[in-house]
N, C-alpha and C positions, 0 to 999 in steps of 0.2 A: 504494500500500500504506500503510495507516494505521500510525502508530507506536503500539506497545503502551504502555499506561499504565506509567509508571516503577514498577518493583517488582512488577508483576503477574507471576504465574507460571502455568505451563501448567494446573495443576489448581486454581487459585484458585476458591473457591466450591463445591468438591466436599467433601462430608462423609463420613467413613469411620468405622465402628465396628469396632475390631480386637479379636478374641478369639483370640489365637494363642499358640503355644509358640515355642521357638527357631527352628523351621523357617519360620514365617511372619512373624517380626518384621522381617526385612529387606525384605519386600514393603511392609509398612506404612511403614518408613523411607523407601523410595523414593517412595511416594505423598506422604508428608509433605514430603520435600525438594523435590518438584515443586509444592508449594503447597496440597495437600489438607489439610483440617483432620482429623487422625486422632486419635480418642479411643480409647486403649488401655484395655481392661477388665482389671483385675487381681483375682485372688482375694484374700480377706482374708489378711493376712500377706505380701502381695506376690507378684509373679511369681517362679517358681522361678529364672529366669535372673539375678535380683538376687543370688543366692548363688554365682554362678560367677565365679571370678577370671579374670584378675588384678584386684587392687583398688587403688584410689588410695592411695598412700603405704603399700602393703602392709598396709592395715588393713581386714580383712573387715567389711563393713557392708552393709545393704540399699541405702544410697545411694552406695556406693563401687565397685560393680562396673563396671569399664571396658567389659566386654563389654555389659552392660546399657545403658550410656550410648551406646555406638556404635550399637546397634540401635534405640534409642528416642529419639534426639534429634528435635526438631521435632514431637513428639507431645504430646498432653495425656494424662493418665492418671487413671482413677478406680478405686476399689475397689468391687466389686460381687459379692455372693454369689449366683451363679446357681442355687444349690441350695436357695434359699428362695423362698417365694411373693412376698415383697416385692421380692427381687432380680429375679425374672422379670418382675414388673410394671414395674419401673423400666426394665429392658432393653427391653421392648416399647414403652414410651414413647419411648425413645431411637431405636428402629428407625423410628418414624414420621418423624423429622426427618433421616435420613441418606440418602445415595445408594448406599452400598456397605457390606456387612458382610463383613469379611475374617476367615476362621476357619481353624483347623487342627483339624478335628473328630475326636473319637473315634467310630468307626462306631456309628450308632444312638443315640448319646447326645442329639444335638440333637432328633431326632424324638421321643424318649422324654420330653423336657422341654417339648415343644410349640414348639420353636425350629427346626424343619426348614424347607426351602424353601417348602413350601405354606403353612405357618403365617406365616412372615415376609413373604411376598409378599401374604398376606391382610391384613396390617397396613399394608404399604407396597407397592402394586402396581408401582411403578417401581424397586424395590430390585434391585440387583445383588448376588448372593451368590457370593463367591469362596471355594471350599474348597481349601486347599493341603494336599495329602497326599503321602506318599512313594510310595504304590503305588495310588492311586485310591480311590474310594468303594466299589467292588465288586471281587471277584476274590479269588484265594487269599491274597494278601498284604495285603489292605485293612485288616486289624486290627492290623498291625504298626506300632509307633511307630518312627520312623527319623530320621535327620539327612540333611543334604545330602550328606555324605561317603558314606553308605551308598547313597543314590540314584545317585551317580556310579559307584560300584562295581558296581551292577546293570546299567549300560549295556552295550550290545553293540558 
């Protein structure tokens, strides 16, 4: 058995583009902690979870959310407005060079913006698209936004 290169991690060399809300951030964190290069895309003004406390030294700020730091360590982050043609063009260029897109989609929004599975795999045929949802992409609850706690409460 060959000894692994010192410092090499399980997912070294894997590139991930993350467009998630609070429900998907932990998945991105796990991938990054295992060595994947995770690039988190934030809306202009920052991800909403940056505004969730508690805050470092009890001082609310976009850079001080302890919850944000816990879920987003080991990641890179860029600001990108996916509601503009320039933002969509940049996103499509990024998709060409990644292995995985990790998202927590609003039903129908990605397809409407030309960012659904068919469009993304048309740009990058080897792409893995992972959609993290509380209730799936189809069905009676698919349009509901949720958290992990609600998902656990729905279990039988």
